[in-house]
C-alpha positions in Angstrom: 57.1 14.0 5.5 53.9 12.8 7.2 51.0 15.0 7.5 49.6 15.8 10.9 46.0 15.1 11.8 44.7 18.5 12.3 41.4 19.0 14.1 38.3 19.1 11.5 36.7 22.5 11.2 33.9 21.2 9.1 30.1 21.6 10.2 27.9 18.6 10.6 26.2 17.8 7.5 22.3 17.9 7.7 20.3 14.6 7.8 19.2 14.1 4.1 16.2 12.0 5.4 12.8 13.8 5.5 11.7 14.4 9.1 8.0 14.2 10.0 6.8 17.0 12.4 5.5 15.5 15.5 2.5 17.6 15.5 1.6 16.0 11.8 1.6 12.5 13.1 -1.9 11.1 13.8 -2.8 9.9 17.3 -4.5 7.0 15.5 -4.2 5.7 12.0 -6.4 3.1 10.3 -5.4 2.2 7.0 -6.9 -0.9 4.9 -8.3 -2.6 8.1 -10.6 -5.7 7.1 -11.9 -8.2 9.4 -13.9 -11.4 9.3 -15.7 -13.8 11.5 -15.8 -16.7 9.3 -17.7 -15.7 6.1 -19.1 -12.9 7.9 -17.4 -9.4 7.0 -17.4 -7.2 10.0 -14.9 -4.5 8.7 -14.1 -3.8 5.1 -11.1 -1.5 4.0 -11.5 0.9 6.8 -9.4 4.1 6.4 -9.4 7.2 8.8 -7.1 9.1 11.1 -7.5 10.8 14.6 -5.5 13.9 15.1 -3.8 14.8 18.3 -5.5 16.7 20.7 -8.9 16.4 18.7 -12.4 15.1 19.2 -13.3 12.4 16.7 -16.7 10.6 16.8 -17.2 7.3 15.5 -21.1 7.2 14.8 -22.7 3.9 13.9 -25.5 1.6 14.9 -25.2 -1.4 17.0 -23.4 -4.1 14.7 -21.7 -1.4 12.5 -18.3 -2.6 13.6 -17.4 0.0 16.3 -16.4 -2.6 18.8 -14.7 -4.8 16.5 -12.5 -2.0 15.5 -11.6 -1.2 19.2 -10.9 -4.7 19.5 -8.5 -4.5 16.9 -6.7 -1.5 18.1 -6.4 -2.9 21.5 -4.9 -6.1 20.2 -7.9 -8.2 21.7 -8.1 -9.3 18.1 -5.2 -9.9 15.7 -5.1 -7.7 12.7 -6.2 -9.8 9.5 -5.3 -7.0 6.9 -4.4 -3.5 7.1 -2.2 -1.4 9.7 -3.0 0.4 12.8 -0.6 3.0 14.0 -0.7 5.0 17.4 1.6 8.2 17.1 3.5 6.5 14.5 3.8 3.0 16.2 2.5 0.1 14.5 0.2 -2.0 16.7 1.0 -5.2 15.0 4.9 -4.9 15.0 5.5 -2.7 17.9 2.7 -3.2 20.4 4.5 -2.3 23.6 5.3 1.2 22.4 1.9 1.5 20.7 -0.3 0.6 23.7 1.5 2.5 26.3 0.1 5.8 24.7 -3.4 4.2 24.6 -6.2 4.5 27.3 -9.6 2.6 26.8 -12.9 2.6 28.2 -14.8 -0.5 26.7 -18.5 -0.6 26.8 -18.9 -3.4 29.2 -18.0 -2.4 32.8 -14.6 -3.8 34.0 -14.3 -2.8 37.5 -14.0 -5.0 40.4 -17.1 -4.0 42.4 -15.8 -5.5 45.7 -12.5 -3.4 45.7 -12.5 0.3 46.8 -12.1 3.2 44.1 -8.4 3.6 44.9 -7.7 -0.3 45.0 -9.1 -0.5 41.6 -6.8 2.3 40.4 -3.6 0.9 42.2 -4.3 -2.5 40.6 -4.4 -1.1 37.3 -1.2 1.0 38.1 0.5 -2.2 38.9 -0.3 -3.7 35.8 1.5 -0.8 33.9 4.4 -1.2 36.2 3.9 2.0 38.0 5.4 2.2 41.6 3.0 2.1 44.3 4.2 5.7 45.6 3.8 7.3 42.1 0.4 5.3 41.6 -1.0 6.7 44.8 -0.1 10.3 43.8 -1.6 9.6 40.5 -4.7 8.2 41.9 -5.4 11.2 44.1 -4.8 13.4 41.3 -7.2 11.7 38.7 -9.8 11.3 41.5 -9.7 15.0 42.2 -9.8 15.8 38.7 -13.1 13.8 37.8 -14.9 14.6 41.2 -14.5 11.3 43.1 -11.8 12.2 45.8 -14.3 12.1 48.2 -15.5 8.5 47.1 -11.8 6.8 47.1 -12.5 4.5 49.9 -15.7 3.6 48.8 -16.5 0.2 47.5 -17.1 0.4 43.5 -20.5 -1.3 44.0 -21.8 1.6 46.0 -21.3 4.3 43.0 -24.0 5.3 40.8 -23.5 4.3 37.1 -22.3 7.8 36.1 -19.7 7.5 39.0 -18.5 4.1 37.8 -18.1 5.4 34.2 -15.9 8.4 35.5 -13.8 5.8 37.7 -13.3 3.9 34.4 -12.0 7.1 32.5 -9.6 8.0 35.4 -8.2 4.5 35.3 -7.6 4.8 31.8 -5.9 8.0 32.2 -3.8 6.6 35.1 -0.8 5.7 32.9 -0.9 9.1 31.2 -1.8 8.2 27.5 -1.9 10.5 24.8 -4.9 8.7 23.0 -8.2 7.7 24.8 -10.7 5.2 23.2 -14.4 5.2 24.5 -16.8 2.6 23.1 -20.5 3.6 23.9 -19.3 5.2 27.4 -22.7 6.8 28.0 -24.8 3.4 27.6 -27.4 3.0 30.5 -26.8 6.4 32.0 -29.4 9.1 32.6 -29.2 12.3 30.7 -27.4 14.5 33.2 -24.8 11.5 33.7 -24.3 11.4 29.8 -23.7 15.1 29.7 -21.2 15.1 32.5 -19.2 12.3 31.2 -19.1 13.9 27.6 -18.0 17.4 29.3 -15.6 15.8 31.1 -14.0 14.0 27.9 -14.0 17.0 25.9 -12.1 18.8 28.6 -9.3 16.4 28.4 -9.1 17.4 24.6 -8.8 21.1 25.4 -6.9 21.0 28.7 -4.7 18.2 28.2 -4.2 17.7 24.7 -5.4 14.1 24.5 -6.7 12.6 21.3 -10.3 11.2 21.6 -12.0 8.3 19.6 -15.7 8.5 20.9 -17.7 5.7 19.5 -21.4 6.1 19.8 -24.9 5.7 18.1 -26.3 8.8 19.6 -26.6 11.9 17.4 -26.8 14.3 20.2 -23.4 13.3 21.6 -21.7 14.9 18.3 -21.1 18.6 18.0 -20.7 20.9 15.0 -16.8 21.2 15.5 -16.1 17.7 16.0 -14.5 15.3 13.4 -16.7 12.5 12.4 -16.4 9.0 10.8 -19.7 7.5 10.0 -19.4 3.5 9.9 -22.2 1.3 8.5 -22.3 -2.3 8.2 -18.6 -2.6 8.4 -17.9 0.2 5.9 -17.0 4.0 6.3 -19.6 5.9 4.6 -18.2 9.5 5.3 -15.2 10.9 7.4 -14.3 14.5 7.9 -15.6 17.7 9.7 -19.2 17.4 10.8 -20.3 20.5 8.9 -18.7 19.0 5.7 -20.5 15.7 6.1 -23.8 17.5 6.6 -23.3 19.8 3.4 -22.1 17.0 1.3 -25.1 15.0 2.3 -27.3 17.8 1.4 -28.8 17.5 4.8 -29.6 20.1 7.5 -28.3 18.2 10.4 -26.2 15.1 11.4 -29.4 13.0 12.0 -30.7 13.3 8.5 -27.2 13.2 7.0 -26.8 9.8 8.4 -30.1 8.7 7.1 -29.4 9.8 3.7 -25.8 8.2 3.7 -27.1 5.0 5.3 -30.0 4.8 2.7 -27.7 5.7 -0.4 -25.2 2.8 0.7 -28.6 0.4 1.2 -29.7 1.2 -2.4 -26.3 0.8 -4.2 -25.0 -2.1 -2.3 -21.8 -0.1 -1.7 -20.4 2.8 0.6 -22.0 6.0 -0.4 -19.5 8.6 -2.1 
């Protein structure tokens, strides 16, 4: 007698492989990154993470290596040593998946001055494969959010410096990234324009849950509740909550903490502990 095949009543077995909570995956992970220009070491064993929906300040003087690091994250430079991940996607091995989650505002202005505000946005949208109808909807949305809706038809050359920066931020958000990198975004702006840009970026964190890495050399752009990475001469001297870094340096504010950290590094010839 042959047995008949009865429907299975067994329950699906759980997947034995460990699963990582999506909230625990860093927006940006920098692991063991080193980079050299010939004999000159620009970055030396850089390690830190940026959490989702958080504001992390990358503090360093000119020449510290901030722009080099941004060039590696965005694949303008090839990675020589180490690994960079964006929400778990390896920038070196899966750049398409990683970079579609990333928006960037570089220090040099990259807008087309002879195009209108909207034309700049539509051109960027086309590069990301966004259909023209959808691109127009998104352009109207981001311009309203940053207070430039009334300048949509203006040529970019007619905008103020602060307005140009806000437009660059809008452009970086057009494809709806989950991580935003800004390299010295307030350079050359007056005090009010600087405050407006910084306030807008912080609102993106709280209202839209975007992770932000804000590179700066200005101490007054860093708030007590921020995460902080101190970069000096290509090395990370400290990383963590601002209050912890100040306390561990035995300082009373971020300015004096930075001076102590960089002074200790200069005396020892290696990163301060």
